ROTOR-693074 format. One record per residue (C-alpha): residue number from 1; x negated, y, z negated. Coordinates in steps of 0.5 Angstrom, whole numbers, plus 2048, in hexadecimal, padded with zeros to 3 digits. Example, Ala and Ser with C-alpha at 12.3 -4.5 7.8 and 13.67 -1.06 7.14 Angstrom:
2
+-----+-----+-----+-----+
! seq !  px !  py !  pz !
+-----+-----+-----+-----+
!   1 ! 7E7 ! 7F7 ! 7F0 !
!   2 ! 7E5 ! 7FE ! 7F2 !
+-----+-----+-----+-----+
***
This chain:
479
+-----+-----+-----+-----+
! seq !  px !  py !  pz !
+-----+-----+-----+-----+
!   1 ! 80D ! 960 ! 735 !
!   2 ! 814 ! 95E ! 737 !
!   3 ! 819 ! 95D ! 731 !
!   4 ! 81D ! 956 ! 734 !
!   5 ! 81B ! 94F ! 736 !
!   6 ! 817 ! 94D ! 73C !
!   7 ! 81C ! 949 ! 73F !
!   8 ! 821 ! 94F ! 740 !
!   9 ! 81B ! 952 ! 744 !
!  10 ! 81E ! 953 ! 74B !
!  11 ! 823 ! 94D ! 74A !
!  12 ! 828 ! 94E ! 74F !
!  13 ! 82F ! 94C ! 74C !
!  14 ! 836 ! 94C ! 750 !
!  15 ! 83B ! 94E ! 74B !
!  16 ! 841 ! 949 ! 74B !
!  17 ! 849 ! 94C ! 74B !
!  18 ! 84C ! 94D ! 744 !
!  19 ! 852 ! 949 ! 742 !
!  20 ! 858 ! 94D ! 744 !
!  21 ! 85E ! 949 ! 743 !
!  22 ! 862 ! 944 ! 73F !
!  23 ! 85F ! 93D ! 73F !
!  24 ! 861 ! 936 ! 73D !
!  25 ! 85B ! 931 ! 73C !
!  26 ! 859 ! 92B ! 738 !
!  27 ! 852 ! 92E ! 736 !
!  28 ! 84F ! 935 ! 735 !
!  29 ! 848 ! 935 ! 734 !
!  30 ! 846 ! 93C ! 730 !
!  31 ! 83F ! 93E ! 732 !
!  32 ! 83B ! 93E ! 738 !
!  33 ! 834 ! 93C ! 735 !
!  34 ! 830 ! 936 ! 737 !
!  35 ! 835 ! 932 ! 732 !
!  36 ! 83B ! 934 ! 735 !
!  37 ! 839 ! 933 ! 73D !
!  38 ! 836 ! 92D ! 73B !
!  39 ! 83D ! 92A ! 738 !
!  40 ! 840 ! 92D ! 73E !
!  41 ! 83B ! 92A ! 743 !
!  42 ! 83C ! 923 ! 740 !
!  43 ! 844 ! 924 ! 741 !
!  44 ! 843 ! 927 ! 748 !
!  45 ! 847 ! 920 ! 74B !
!  46 ! 84C ! 920 ! 745 !
!  47 ! 853 ! 91F ! 746 !
!  48 ! 854 ! 924 ! 741 !
!  49 ! 855 ! 92B ! 742 !
!  50 ! 850 ! 92F ! 73F !
!  51 ! 84D ! 936 ! 73F !
!  52 ! 847 ! 93A ! 73C !
!  53 ! 848 ! 941 ! 739 !
!  54 ! 842 ! 945 ! 738 !
!  55 ! 843 ! 94C ! 734 !
!  56 ! 83D ! 94F ! 738 !
!  57 ! 839 ! 94C ! 73E !
!  58 ! 837 ! 944 ! 73D !
!  59 ! 830 ! 943 ! 73A !
!  60 ! 82E ! 94A ! 738 !
!  61 ! 82F ! 949 ! 731 !
!  62 ! 82A ! 944 ! 72D !
!  63 ! 829 ! 940 ! 733 !
!  64 ! 825 ! 946 ! 736 !
!  65 ! 821 ! 947 ! 730 !
!  66 ! 81E ! 93F ! 730 !
!  67 ! 817 ! 93D ! 731 !
!  68 ! 81A ! 938 ! 735 !
!  69 ! 816 ! 932 ! 734 !
!  70 ! 819 ! 92B ! 736 !
!  71 ! 815 ! 926 ! 731 !
!  72 ! 816 ! 921 ! 72B !
!  73 ! 810 ! 925 ! 727 !
!  74 ! 814 ! 929 ! 722 !
!  75 ! 810 ! 92C ! 71E !
!  76 ! 811 ! 929 ! 716 !
!  77 ! 818 ! 927 ! 717 !
!  78 ! 817 ! 91F ! 718 !
!  79 ! 813 ! 920 ! 711 !
!  80 ! 819 ! 923 ! 70E !
!  81 ! 81E ! 91E ! 710 !
!  82 ! 819 ! 918 ! 70E !
!  83 ! 819 ! 91C ! 707 !
!  84 ! 820 ! 919 ! 706 !
!  85 ! 821 ! 914 ! 70B !
!  86 ! 81C ! 910 ! 710 !
!  87 ! 821 ! 90D ! 714 !
!  88 ! 825 ! 914 ! 716 !
!  89 ! 81E ! 917 ! 718 !
!  90 ! 81D ! 911 ! 71D !
!  91 ! 824 ! 912 ! 71F !
!  92 ! 823 ! 919 ! 720 !
!  93 ! 81D ! 919 ! 724 !
!  94 ! 820 ! 913 ! 729 !
!  95 ! 826 ! 919 ! 72A !
!  96 ! 820 ! 91E ! 72C !
!  97 ! 81D ! 919 ! 731 !
!  98 ! 824 ! 918 ! 733 !
!  99 ! 826 ! 920 ! 734 !
! 100 ! 81F ! 921 ! 737 !
! 101 ! 821 ! 91C ! 73D !
! 102 ! 828 ! 91E ! 73D !
! 103 ! 826 ! 925 ! 73E !
! 104 ! 820 ! 924 ! 743 !
! 105 ! 825 ! 91F ! 747 !
! 106 ! 82A ! 924 ! 748 !
! 107 ! 825 ! 929 ! 74A !
! 108 ! 822 ! 924 ! 74F !
! 109 ! 829 ! 921 ! 752 !
! 110 ! 82C ! 928 ! 753 !
! 111 ! 826 ! 92B ! 756 !
! 112 ! 826 ! 931 ! 751 !
! 113 ! 820 ! 936 ! 752 !
! 114 ! 81E ! 938 ! 74B !
! 115 ! 816 ! 937 ! 74B !
! 116 ! 816 ! 930 ! 748 !
! 117 ! 80F ! 92E ! 746 !
! 118 ! 80C ! 928 ! 743 !
! 119 ! 808 ! 92A ! 73C !
! 120 ! 805 ! 927 ! 737 !
! 121 ! 807 ! 928 ! 730 !
! 122 ! 803 ! 929 ! 72A !
! 123 ! 805 ! 929 ! 722 !
! 124 ! 7FF ! 92B ! 71E !
! 125 ! 7FC ! 92E ! 718 !
! 126 ! 7F7 ! 933 ! 716 !
! 127 ! 7F7 ! 931 ! 70F !
! 128 ! 7F3 ! 92C ! 70C !
! 129 ! 7F8 ! 92A ! 707 !
! 130 ! 7FD ! 928 ! 70C !
! 131 ! 7F9 ! 924 ! 710 !
! 132 ! 7FC ! 91E ! 70D !
! 133 ! 803 ! 920 ! 70F !
! 134 ! 801 ! 920 ! 717 !
! 135 ! 7FE ! 919 ! 715 !
! 136 ! 804 ! 917 ! 713 !
! 137 ! 808 ! 91A ! 719 !
! 138 ! 803 ! 916 ! 71E !
! 139 ! 805 ! 910 ! 71A !
! 140 ! 80D ! 911 ! 71A !
! 141 ! 80D ! 913 ! 722 !
! 142 ! 809 ! 90E ! 723 !
! 143 ! 80D ! 908 ! 720 !
! 144 ! 813 ! 90B ! 723 !
! 145 ! 810 ! 90A ! 72A !
! 146 ! 80D ! 910 ! 72C !
! 147 ! 806 ! 910 ! 730 !
! 148 ! 803 ! 916 ! 72C !
! 149 ! 7FB ! 918 ! 72A !
! 150 ! 7F8 ! 91B ! 724 !
! 151 ! 7F2 ! 91F ! 725 !
! 152 ! 7EE ! 925 ! 721 !
! 153 ! 7EB ! 927 ! 728 !
! 154 ! 7F1 ! 92B ! 72B !
! 155 ! 7EE ! 932 ! 72F !
! 156 ! 7F4 ! 936 ! 72D !
! 157 ! 7F3 ! 938 ! 726 !
! 158 ! 7EC ! 938 ! 723 !
! 159 ! 7EE ! 937 ! 71C !
! 160 ! 7F2 ! 931 ! 71E !
! 161 ! 7F1 ! 92C ! 719 !
! 162 ! 7F5 ! 926 ! 71C !
! 163 ! 7FB ! 925 ! 721 !
! 164 ! 7FF ! 920 ! 724 !
! 165 ! 801 ! 920 ! 72C !
! 166 ! 806 ! 91E ! 730 !
! 167 ! 806 ! 91E ! 738 !
! 168 ! 80D ! 91D ! 73A !
! 169 ! 810 ! 924 ! 738 !
! 170 ! 812 ! 92A ! 73D !
! 171 ! 813 ! 931 ! 73D !
! 172 ! 818 ! 935 ! 741 !
! 173 ! 81C ! 93C ! 742 !
! 174 ! 822 ! 93B ! 73E !
! 175 ! 826 ! 941 ! 741 !
! 176 ! 824 ! 93E ! 748 !
! 177 ! 827 ! 937 ! 746 !
! 178 ! 82D ! 93A ! 743 !
! 179 ! 82F ! 93E ! 749 !
! 180 ! 82E ! 938 ! 74D !
! 181 ! 833 ! 934 ! 749 !
! 182 ! 838 ! 93A ! 749 !
! 183 ! 837 ! 93A ! 750 !
! 184 ! 83A ! 933 ! 751 !
! 185 ! 83F ! 934 ! 74C !
! 186 ! 841 ! 93B ! 74E !
! 187 ! 848 ! 939 ! 74F !
! 188 ! 84A ! 937 ! 748 !
! 189 ! 846 ! 93D ! 745 !
! 190 ! 848 ! 944 ! 742 !
! 191 ! 843 ! 949 ! 740 !
! 192 ! 845 ! 950 ! 73C !
! 193 ! 84B ! 94C ! 739 !
! 194 ! 84B ! 94D ! 732 !
! 195 ! 84F ! 948 ! 72D !
! 196 ! 853 ! 94D ! 728 !
! 197 ! 857 ! 948 ! 724 !
! 198 ! 858 ! 940 ! 724 !
! 199 ! 85F ! 93E ! 721 !
! 200 ! 860 ! 937 ! 71F !
! 201 ! 867 ! 934 ! 722 !
! 202 ! 86A ! 92D ! 722 !
! 203 ! 868 ! 92C ! 729 !
! 204 ! 861 ! 92E ! 728 !
! 205 ! 85E ! 935 ! 728 !
! 206 ! 860 ! 93C ! 72B !
! 207 ! 85A ! 941 ! 72D !
! 208 ! 85A ! 948 ! 72E !
! 209 ! 855 ! 94A ! 733 !
! 210 ! 855 ! 951 ! 737 !
! 211 ! 85C ! 951 ! 734 !
! 212 ! 85E ! 94C ! 738 !
! 213 ! 861 ! 945 ! 735 !
! 214 ! 85E ! 93E ! 736 !
! 215 ! 860 ! 938 ! 733 !
! 216 ! 85C ! 932 ! 732 !
! 217 ! 85C ! 92B ! 72F !
! 218 ! 854 ! 92C ! 72D !
! 219 ! 850 ! 932 ! 72B !
! 220 ! 848 ! 931 ! 72B !
! 221 ! 844 ! 937 ! 728 !
! 222 ! 83D ! 937 ! 72B !
! 223 ! 83B ! 93D ! 729 !
! 224 ! 834 ! 93E ! 725 !
! 225 ! 838 ! 93F ! 71E !
! 226 ! 83F ! 93D ! 71F !
! 227 ! 845 ! 941 ! 71C !
! 228 ! 84C ! 940 ! 71C !
! 229 ! 84C ! 93B ! 716 !
! 230 ! 84A ! 93B ! 70F !
! 231 ! 846 ! 941 ! 70D !
! 232 ! 841 ! 93D ! 709 !
! 233 ! 840 ! 936 ! 70C !
! 234 ! 83A ! 938 ! 70F !
! 235 ! 837 ! 93D ! 70A !
! 236 ! 837 ! 937 ! 705 !
! 237 ! 833 ! 932 ! 70A !
! 238 ! 82F ! 937 ! 70E !
! 239 ! 82B ! 93D ! 70E !
! 240 ! 829 ! 942 ! 713 !
! 241 ! 821 ! 942 ! 715 !
! 242 ! 81F ! 948 ! 71A !
! 243 ! 818 ! 947 ! 71E !
! 244 ! 814 ! 94C ! 722 !
! 245 ! 812 ! 94B ! 729 !
! 246 ! 80E ! 94E ! 72E !
! 247 ! 80B ! 94C ! 735 !
! 248 ! 805 ! 94F ! 739 !
! 249 ! 802 ! 94D ! 740 !
! 250 ! 7FD ! 948 ! 73F !
! 251 ! 7FA ! 942 ! 743 !
! 252 ! 7FE ! 93C ! 743 !
! 253 ! 7FD ! 936 ! 73F !
! 254 ! 800 ! 92F ! 73F !
! 255 ! 802 ! 92F ! 738 !
! 256 ! 806 ! 932 ! 732 !
! 257 ! 805 ! 932 ! 72A !
! 258 ! 808 ! 933 ! 724 !
! 259 ! 805 ! 933 ! 71D !
! 260 ! 808 ! 930 ! 716 !
! 261 ! 804 ! 936 ! 712 !
! 262 ! 807 ! 93C ! 710 !
! 263 ! 808 ! 941 ! 714 !
! 264 ! 80A ! 93D ! 719 !
! 265 ! 806 ! 93D ! 720 !
! 266 ! 809 ! 93B ! 726 !
! 267 ! 807 ! 93C ! 72D !
! 268 ! 809 ! 93A ! 734 !
! 269 ! 807 ! 93C ! 73B !
! 270 ! 80C ! 93E ! 741 !
! 271 ! 80A ! 93F ! 748 !
! 272 ! 80F ! 942 ! 74E !
! 273 ! 80C ! 943 ! 755 !
! 274 ! 806 ! 946 ! 754 !
! 275 ! 806 ! 948 ! 74D !
! 276 ! 805 ! 945 ! 746 !
! 277 ! 807 ! 946 ! 73F !
! 278 ! 805 ! 944 ! 738 !
! 279 ! 80B ! 944 ! 734 !
! 280 ! 809 ! 944 ! 72D !
! 281 ! 80E ! 944 ! 727 !
! 282 ! 80A ! 946 ! 720 !
! 283 ! 80E ! 946 ! 71A !
! 284 ! 815 ! 943 ! 718 !
! 285 ! 818 ! 944 ! 711 !
! 286 ! 81F ! 944 ! 70D !
! 287 ! 823 ! 94B ! 70F !
! 288 ! 823 ! 94C ! 708 !
! 289 ! 81B ! 94D ! 708 !
! 290 ! 81B ! 952 ! 70E !
! 291 ! 818 ! 958 ! 70C !
! 292 ! 817 ! 95E ! 711 !
! 293 ! 818 ! 95A ! 718 !
! 294 ! 814 ! 95F ! 71B !
! 295 ! 80E ! 95D ! 717 !
! 296 ! 80F ! 955 ! 719 !
! 297 ! 80F ! 957 ! 720 !
! 298 ! 808 ! 95B ! 71E !
! 299 ! 805 ! 954 ! 71B !
! 300 ! 807 ! 951 ! 721 !
! 301 ! 803 ! 957 ! 726 !
! 302 ! 7FD ! 956 ! 721 !
! 303 ! 7FD ! 94E ! 724 !
! 304 ! 7FF ! 950 ! 72B !
! 305 ! 7FF ! 957 ! 72F !
! 306 ! 806 ! 955 ! 732 !
! 307 ! 80A ! 958 ! 738 !
! 308 ! 810 ! 955 ! 735 !
! 309 ! 813 ! 955 ! 72E !
! 310 ! 819 ! 952 ! 72B !
! 311 ! 81C ! 94E ! 725 !
! 312 ! 821 ! 949 ! 725 !
! 313 ! 826 ! 946 ! 71F !
! 314 ! 826 ! 93E ! 71E !
! 315 ! 82B ! 93A ! 719 !
! 316 ! 827 ! 936 ! 715 !
! 317 ! 82B ! 930 ! 711 !
! 318 ! 829 ! 92E ! 70B !
! 319 ! 827 ! 927 ! 70D !
! 320 ! 824 ! 929 ! 714 !
! 321 ! 829 ! 926 ! 718 !
! 322 ! 82E ! 929 ! 71C !
! 323 ! 836 ! 92A ! 71B !
! 324 ! 839 ! 927 ! 721 !
! 325 ! 841 ! 924 ! 721 !
! 326 ! 847 ! 925 ! 71E !
! 327 ! 848 ! 92A ! 719 !
! 328 ! 84D ! 926 ! 715 !
! 329 ! 84C ! 91F ! 714 !
! 330 ! 851 ! 91B ! 719 !
! 331 ! 853 ! 921 ! 71D !
! 332 ! 850 ! 921 ! 723 !
! 333 ! 853 ! 928 ! 726 !
! 334 ! 84F ! 92D ! 723 !
! 335 ! 847 ! 92C ! 724 !
! 336 ! 841 ! 92F ! 723 !
! 337 ! 83A ! 92F ! 725 !
! 338 ! 834 ! 933 ! 721 !
! 339 ! 82F ! 932 ! 71C !
! 340 ! 829 ! 930 ! 721 !
! 341 ! 823 ! 932 ! 71C !
! 342 ! 820 ! 936 ! 722 !
! 343 ! 820 ! 930 ! 727 !
! 344 ! 826 ! 933 ! 72B !
! 345 ! 824 ! 930 ! 732 !
! 346 ! 824 ! 929 ! 730 !
! 347 ! 829 ! 929 ! 72B !
! 348 ! 82E ! 92E ! 72F !
! 349 ! 82E ! 929 ! 735 !
! 350 ! 82F ! 923 ! 730 !
! 351 ! 835 ! 927 ! 72D !
! 352 ! 838 ! 928 ! 734 !
! 353 ! 838 ! 920 ! 735 !
! 354 ! 83A ! 91E ! 72E !
! 355 ! 840 ! 923 ! 72E !
! 356 ! 842 ! 921 ! 735 !
! 357 ! 842 ! 91A ! 733 !
! 358 ! 847 ! 91C ! 72D !
! 359 ! 84B ! 91F ! 732 !
! 360 ! 84B ! 919 ! 736 !
! 361 ! 84C ! 914 ! 730 !
! 362 ! 845 ! 911 ! 732 !
! 363 ! 840 ! 90E ! 72D !
! 364 ! 83A ! 912 ! 72C !
! 365 ! 834 ! 90F ! 727 !
! 366 ! 832 ! 916 ! 725 !
! 367 ! 839 ! 918 ! 722 !
! 368 ! 839 ! 915 ! 71B !
! 369 ! 832 ! 918 ! 71A !
! 370 ! 834 ! 91F ! 71C !
! 371 ! 83B ! 91F ! 719 !
! 372 ! 83C ! 926 ! 716 !
! 373 ! 840 ! 922 ! 710 !
! 374 ! 83A ! 91E ! 70F !
! 375 ! 839 ! 91C ! 708 !
! 376 ! 832 ! 91F ! 705 !
! 377 ! 82E ! 91D ! 6FF !
! 378 ! 82C ! 925 ! 6FD !
! 379 ! 828 ! 922 ! 6F7 !
! 380 ! 823 ! 920 ! 6FC !
! 381 ! 823 ! 926 ! 700 !
! 382 ! 81F ! 92B ! 6FE !
! 383 ! 821 ! 930 ! 703 !
! 384 ! 828 ! 930 ! 700 !
! 385 ! 827 ! 935 ! 6FA !
! 386 ! 822 ! 939 ! 6FE !
! 387 ! 828 ! 93A ! 704 !
! 388 ! 82D ! 93C ! 6FF !
! 389 ! 829 ! 941 ! 6FC !
! 390 ! 827 ! 944 ! 702 !
! 391 ! 82E ! 945 ! 705 !
! 392 ! 830 ! 948 ! 6FE !
! 393 ! 82A ! 94C ! 6FE !
! 394 ! 82B ! 94F ! 705 !
! 395 ! 832 ! 951 ! 703 !
! 396 ! 830 ! 954 ! 6FD !
! 397 ! 82A ! 958 ! 701 !
! 398 ! 82F ! 95A ! 707 !
! 399 ! 834 ! 95D ! 702 !
! 400 ! 82F ! 962 ! 700 !
! 401 ! 82E ! 964 ! 707 !
! 402 ! 828 ! 965 ! 70C !
! 403 ! 823 ! 965 ! 706 !
! 404 ! 81D ! 963 ! 70B !
! 405 ! 81E ! 969 ! 710 !
! 406 ! 81E ! 970 ! 70E !
! 407 ! 820 ! 973 ! 715 !
! 408 ! 827 ! 971 ! 714 !
! 409 ! 82C ! 976 ! 711 !
! 410 ! 832 ! 973 ! 70D !
! 411 ! 838 ! 978 ! 70B !
! 412 ! 83F ! 977 ! 70A !
! 413 ! 844 ! 97A ! 710 !
! 414 ! 84B ! 97B ! 70E !
! 415 ! 84A ! 975 ! 709 !
! 416 ! 847 ! 970 ! 70E !
! 417 ! 83F ! 96E ! 70D !
! 418 ! 83B ! 96F ! 713 !
! 419 ! 834 ! 96F ! 715 !
! 420 ! 830 ! 973 ! 71A !
! 421 ! 829 ! 973 ! 71D !
! 422 ! 826 ! 977 ! 723 !
! 423 ! 823 ! 974 ! 729 !
! 424 ! 81C ! 975 ! 72C !
! 425 ! 820 ! 97B ! 730 !
! 426 ! 822 ! 97E ! 729 !
! 427 ! 82A ! 97C ! 72B !
! 428 ! 82E ! 97B ! 725 !
! 429 ! 831 ! 974 ! 724 !
! 430 ! 837 ! 973 ! 71F !
! 431 ! 83A ! 96C ! 71D !
! 432 ! 83E ! 969 ! 718 !
! 433 ! 839 ! 967 ! 712 !
! 434 ! 83C ! 960 ! 711 !
! 435 ! 83C ! 95A ! 715 !
! 436 ! 843 ! 958 ! 717 !
! 437 ! 842 ! 951 ! 715 !
! 438 ! 841 ! 951 ! 70E !
! 439 ! 840 ! 958 ! 70D !
! 440 ! 838 ! 957 ! 70C !
! 441 ! 834 ! 95D ! 70D !
! 442 ! 830 ! 95E ! 713 !
! 443 ! 828 ! 95F ! 714 !
! 444 ! 826 ! 963 ! 71A !
! 445 ! 821 ! 960 ! 71E !
! 446 ! 81D ! 966 ! 721 !
! 447 ! 819 ! 961 ! 726 !
! 448 ! 81F ! 95E ! 72A !
! 449 ! 824 ! 964 ! 728 !
! 450 ! 829 ! 95F ! 725 !
! 451 ! 82D ! 95F ! 71E !
! 452 ! 82C ! 958 ! 71B !
! 453 ! 830 ! 954 ! 716 !
! 454 ! 82B ! 951 ! 711 !
! 455 ! 830 ! 94D ! 70E !
! 456 ! 833 ! 949 ! 714 !
! 457 ! 82F ! 94B ! 71A !
! 458 ! 834 ! 950 ! 71E !
! 459 ! 831 ! 955 ! 722 !
! 460 ! 834 ! 95B ! 725 !
! 461 ! 830 ! 960 ! 72A !
! 462 ! 82F ! 967 ! 728 !
! 463 ! 836 ! 96A ! 72A !
! 464 ! 839 ! 964 ! 726 !
! 465 ! 83B ! 95F ! 72B !
! 466 ! 83B ! 958 ! 729 !
! 467 ! 835 ! 954 ! 72C !
! 468 ! 835 ! 94E ! 728 !
! 469 ! 83A ! 94B ! 723 !
! 470 ! 83D ! 949 ! 71E !
! 471 ! 840 ! 950 ! 71F !
! 472 ! 845 ! 950 ! 724 !
! 473 ! 846 ! 958 ! 723 !
! 474 ! 842 ! 95E ! 725 !
! 475 ! 840 ! 963 ! 71F !
! 476 ! 841 ! 969 ! 724 !
! 477 ! 843 ! 96F ! 71F !
! 478 ! 848 ! 973 ! 722 !
! 479 ! 849 ! 97A ! 71E !
+-----+-----+-----+-----+
***
């Protein structure tokens, strides 16, 4: 068994140069995932001076752990949005269709070899109590112009009660796509370039990147979990959800599917050359509800004998809509794109277009829908109190240490709290016990050999090197 994403298998990555000199530009994009690179691509012919900086290597964070579907069939998101605003649900659906078209058009126009394949999408239920929900979903999609079918005669699930299907969807290899974009844009991309500080000035911002000074008029935070602004902006409006994914070799099928039940069950197929794989996401839950991570992977392995195993973190918003745009209303100098509710391929692509349009002062019909400062009627959102509870529970739970993994040893050395674990070869690895972001405790993920923050999604390798933010610092312990 390989404890990493299928998309990392035999992928050839050309690392780009780090930033090594002071610069004066118009726009700095922080983050080299699908949002940041999509935005840079939209601005590639702009007269503005734009650069992208990535702390590690482009695409190696959350993008590399996606199931990588390009589809408007997004589980129960439309149901949730329709629960408080039918018009917004319809507009969100339209945005996903446009995002699909934009992503597929880019792949074809730039001739990016990323295993793009047509794949019929199914949203289904195995619960007789949710048949009505699928019927309503079919009606909603039909009324909004989608050519969809509804049936209980679907071959992939013997317990299926009812499914709605849509043929004009796709799957692809996310890292091959990212590498294709990166190759096109490489003159403006700097890897291994960590932002240490952002200082607001009268003229704009001064960034410390690799101990170099970069002056810019606009900053765009295109990282998975944004940082460098109010600490409690996202915790009050979202929560982290953890999902568990596996892949195994299996005959290729031209469909992908996701249920609206619990546990979440999502599948797709991938083919590359003579090999084909089934990618299976089984179970996705609030980070506060994650017990022993190893046990959740065991549940997945009961469903599939996987060759690859990995987990992913997603930012889930209270109203099921992403945050794309200005942090402060009326100020277009500090922008974000986050909160994609597990549908990062379409929403990350769409965010790149919206953010680029803001920079170029162009109209965009989705800007108001995804405005981070939008007013939300929390009285209509069942998820709001649950999310607040989840974030509080995650923090309290983490403050007690790694309660789910007895293999971790905790101690205080010279007044510093540390955590230690032995790897499979018996070598002991000692790191700081708290995440630098907001001092949450860390859980050791034995399957992937990472230290994971359940509060906000930071991840570190076994030696304490930061892999994913919002933490911007390592947790290496130096006695």
